[in-house]
C-alpha positions in Angstrom: -1.2 0.2 -23.0 -2.0 3.0 -20.3 -0.3 5.9 -20.6 1.2 7.6 -17.3 -1.2 9.8 -15.5 -0.6 13.6 -14.7 0.2 14.7 -11.6 -2.9 17.1 -11.4 -4.8 13.9 -11.6 -3.1 12.5 -8.7 -3.4 16.0 -6.9 -7.1 15.6 -7.7 -7.4 12.1 -6.2 -5.9 13.3 -3.2 -8.5 16.1 -2.7 -11.5 14.0 -3.7 -10.6 11.5 -1.0 -9.8 14.7 1.4 -13.2 16.0 0.7 -15.2 12.8 0.1 -15.6 11.6 3.5 -15.3 15.0 5.6 -11.7 14.1 7.1 -9.9 16.3 9.2 -6.3 17.3 8.0 -5.2 17.5 11.7 -2.4 15.0 12.5 -3.2 11.7 14.3 -2.5 7.9 14.6 -4.2 5.9 11.6 -7.7 4.4 12.3 -8.4 7.4 14.5 -10.2 10.8 13.7 -7.9 13.4 12.6 -5.3 11.0 11.2 -3.1 12.7 8.7 -3.8 12.3 4.9 -2.0 9.1 3.3 0.4 9.8 0.3 -0.7 8.4 -2.8 1.4 8.0 -6.0 0.9 6.1 -9.3 3.7 3.7 -9.9 4.9 1.6 -12.8 7.3 -1.4 -12.3 10.2 0.7 -12.8 9.3 3.1 -10.2 8.1 0.8 -7.9 11.9 -1.0 -8.0 13.2 2.6 -7.2 11.0 2.8 -4.2 11.9 -0.3 -3.1 15.6 0.4 -3.7 15.0 3.7 -1.6 14.3 1.9 1.6 17.3 -0.4 1.4 18.8 0.1 5.1 15.5 0.1 6.5 13.4 -3.0 7.1 10.2 -3.1 5.0 6.5 -4.4 5.0 4.8 -4.3 1.2 1.1 -5.1 1.4 -0.7 -5.6 -2.1 -4.2 -5.2 -2.1 -7.3 -3.8 -3.7 -10.3 -1.8 -2.7 -12.2 -4.5 -4.4 -10.8 -7.3 -2.5 -13.1 -8.6 0.5 -9.9 -10.3 2.3 -7.6 -7.4 1.5 -10.1 -5.1 2.8 -10.8 -7.2 6.1 -7.1 -7.5 7.0 -6.1 -3.6 6.8 -7.2 -2.4 10.0 -4.9 -4.7 11.7 -2.3 -4.3 9.3 -2.2 -0.6 9.8 -2.5 -1.0 13.5 0.7 -3.2 13.6 2.4 -0.7 11.0 2.3 1.9 13.2 3.4 0.2 16.4 6.5 -0.7 14.6 7.1 2.4 13.0 9.1 3.5 16.2 11.6 0.5 15.3 12.1 1.8 12.1 9.7 -0.6 9.8 8.5 1.2 7.0 5.1 0.1 5.1 3.8 0.5 1.6 0.5 -0.5 0.4 0.5 -1.3 -3.4 -3.1 -1.0 -4.6 -3.9 -3.2 -7.5 -7.2 -0.9 -8.3 -5.8 -0.2 -11.7 -4.8 -3.7 -12.6 -8.7 -4.6 -13.5 -9.8 -4.6 -17.3 -10.7 -1.5 -18.7 -9.8 0.5 -15.4 -10.2 4.0 -15.7 -7.8 6.1 -13.4 -9.9 9.1 -13.4 -12.4 7.0 -11.3 -10.2 4.6 -9.7 -7.6 7.1 -7.9 -10.4 9.2 -6.3 -11.9 5.7 -5.2 -8.7 4.5 -3.5 -8.0 8.1 -2.4 -11.6 8.3 -0.5 -11.2 4.6 0.7 -7.8 5.5 2.5 -9.1 8.8 3.6 -12.4 7.4 4.9 -10.7 4.8 7.0 -7.7 7.2 8.2 -5.3 5.2 6.9 -2.1 7.2 7.0 0.8 4.8 5.1 1.9 5.6 1.6 -0.1 4.3 -0.9 1.6 3.2 -4.2 -1.2 2.7 -6.8 0.1 -0.1 -9.3 -0.5 1.0 -13.5 1.5 -1.3 -15.7 0.3 -2.7 -19.0 0.5 -6.3 -17.4 1.8 -8.0 -14.2 4.3 -10.3 -15.5 7.2 -8.2 -14.8 6.0 -7.6 -10.7 4.8 -11.3 -10.4 8.3 -12.6 -11.6 10.4 -9.8 -9.6 8.5 -10.7 -6.5 7.4 -14.4 -7.0 4.0 -13.5 -6.5 0.9 -16.1 -6.8 -1.2 -14.1 -8.7 -3.9 -13.4 -6.3 -3.8 -10.8 -3.6 -3.6 -9.7 -0.6 0.0 -10.6 -0.4 2.4 -9.3 2.1 6.0 -9.5 1.9 8.8 -8.6 4.7 12.4 -7.3 3.6 15.0 -6.9 5.9 17.0 -3.5 6.4 19.3 -5.4 3.1 16.4 -5.1 0.8 16.1 -9.3 1.4 12.8 -11.0 1.6 12.9 -12.6 4.8 8.9 -13.5 5.1 5.4 -13.5 3.2 1.8 -14.3 3.4 -0.1 -15.2 0.6 -3.6 -14.7 1.8 -5.6 -12.8 4.3 -3.3 -12.3 7.5 -4.4 -11.2 11.1 -2.7 -9.2 13.9 -0.3 -12.0 15.3 0.5 -13.2 11.4 1.4 -9.1 10.8 3.3 -9.2 14.1 5.4 -12.3 12.7 6.2 -10.4 9.5 7.3 -7.1 11.0 9.4 -9.2 13.5 11.2 -11.3 10.3 11.9 -7.8 8.6 13.5 -6.6 11.9 15.7 -9.7 12.1 13.7 -11.2 15.0 
């Protein structure tokens, strides 16, 4: 069983990401030079539940991904663009990384890797890094198929209204965000 990470390790990961790719800290749109840094937070199942509950009252799209997942990496640029297009309409987006879910994952290596990945691509969406001893609780709660990527759309009441299991494209992301908005 892994132990929770001290906050200084999370800060270290963020600093490594900010310095590792020569990124700027100026605010801007995701995917463009000068984009602001993404928030990175390690969460277990209980903390994930708290984060999801904190978004009630607003539509939410949750994307489960990992840096080692080819289809996940392929879909992220379009997801980020669609996410920014829907921010003004009140849809929040969270990226939930599974990078710590591989056997013998070392947080001191993985967290800086995730930070560098999102910083290097100028993805400025909040990133949660899932760290739990097993995936059964999250798989059961969110009815997950066991593979990623998976993208879930929740309405303002916190009800799941759509999902995409597997790689999505811009059109599918637009549908997910539309469903989150009640369209």
